[in-house]
N, C-alpha and C positions, 0 to 999 in steps of 0.2 A: 105420656111425656109430651105429646103434641098439645094436649089440653093445657097442661101446666105452662108450656112455652107460650101459647096464645095468651093466657091470662097474665103471665108475668112480663113478657117482653113486648107483645103487641099492644095489649090494653093497659099495661102498667099497674095492674091490680094484683099485687103479690099475695094479698090475703086470699084471693080466690084460687091461687096456684097451690095453696097448701094441701087441700083435699086430694087433688090428683097426684101430687108428689107422695103423700102418705100412702095412697092406694098403690102407687108404683112400688114403694118400698115393701108393701105387703106381698106383692107378686114377685118382686125381685129384691130380696133383702140385701144383696151384695152390690146394688147399684150405687157406686160411689158418687156419681154426678148428682143423682137425686138427693142423696144424703147431704152433700155439700150445699146444694141449693136450699134445702129445707133448713139446715143449720143457719144459713145466712138470713133467711126470712125470719126465723124465730129470733135471731139476735137483733135484727133491725126492729122487729115488732115488740121486743122485750117479752116474749113468751118463754119465760125462763123454765117453767116446768116441762114444756115441750122439748126445749133444748137439753134439759137434763135427761129426758127419755132417750133422745138421740145419742147422747154421749154414753148412756148405759148400753145401748145397742152396739156402739163401737167398742166399748170396754169388754163386752161379753166375748167378742171374737179376737181380742188383741192379745199380744204377747205380754208377759209379766211386767216389764218396765213401763210399757205403754198403758197397760191396764191401771197401774198405780197412778200414772199421770192423769188419765181420764177420770178415775174415781176422785182424785184430789180436785180436779177442775169442777166436777159435779158438786162436791162438798162446798167449795168456795161459792159457787152459784147459789146453792141452797142457803148458805149462811148470809151472804151479802145481798143477793138480789131478791130471793124469795122470802127471806126472813124465817126460814124453817130450821131452827137450831137442832131439832131432834133428827131431822133427815141428814143434816150436815154431820152430826155426831155419828150416826149410823154409817155414813159413807166413809168418814175418816177412820172409824174402827175397822171397816172392811179393808182399807189400805194397810192398816197395821197387821191384819190377819194374813196378808200375802207373805209368802216365804221371803225371808231376808229383810222385811220392812218393819220389824217389831221395834226398832230403835230409830225410826225416821224422825229426826229432830224437828223439822217443820210441821209434820203431822201432829206430833206430841204437843207442840206449842199451840197449834190451832185448837186441838182438843182441850187443852188447859183453859184457853180463853172461853170456849163454848161451855165447858162444865162450870166455870166460874159464873158466867152469865145466867146459866140455868139453875144455879145454886145447888148443884149436885156435888157436895163437898167430899163425900167418900170416894167418888170416882175421880175427883180432882186430886185427892191425896194419892191415889194410885198412879195417876199420870205424873205427878211430881216424883214419885219413887222411880218410875220408868225413865224419866228425864235424868234423874240422879245416876241411874245405872248406865245410861247411854253416855253420860258426860265422862265417865271413867275417873281418872285421877287429876283432872284439870281443876285445881282449887278455885281459880277465878270463875269458873262456870258452875262448879258444884255448890259453893257457899250461898249464892243467891237463891238457888233452887231449895236448898235445905232451910234457909231462912223463911221462904214462903211456906214450905211444908210445916215447919215448926209453928209459925203463926196460925196457919190453918188448923192444925191439930189443937192448939191451945184455945183459939178464939171461936172457931166455928163448929168444930166437931166435939169439943169438950173432952179431949183425951190428954190430960196434963202429963201423965207418965210417959206416953209416947212422945209428946212435945219435948219433954225434958231430955229424952234420949237423943232426939234430933239436935237440940241445942248443945248437948255434950259433944256430939260429932262436929258441930260447927266450931266449938272451942278447941277441939283436937286439931282441926284443920288450920284454924287461925287463932292461936293462943291469945292474941291481943284483943 
């Protein structure tokens, strides 16, 4: 801790304070001050993978709602800052695996965006189905989801029979 303080505060060289802080966390994993300082340094230096690792460490010991929030934050960092869509997909799927989070609207929307970007159309169709189930009976919400699913099935996946079933459901919900 002394070495990290010297590098960071006395010499103003936060890059050199990283190694002592990491070593401190190895020796005392519950040291909140070292964790906060290291997260701050990683954020300022844009060391996103290191920050994701620290968030993972926090998520491992967190209660369920906080764990979901940490995993979501990690996924956003992976997608937006690191550009690692596969890691982001894995993290968002871990959020959905948590008890009571299988219909998380924001997570499903983020996954739909990532699957579309990655051209993983079968997985995207599954996400649309899950969004449809989460929307319940709200016609204004359900119809756009079904329209996207129908277009995906017809145009990208090549499943015209399934697409026709989806379009029939759209017509049943909105006859006009």
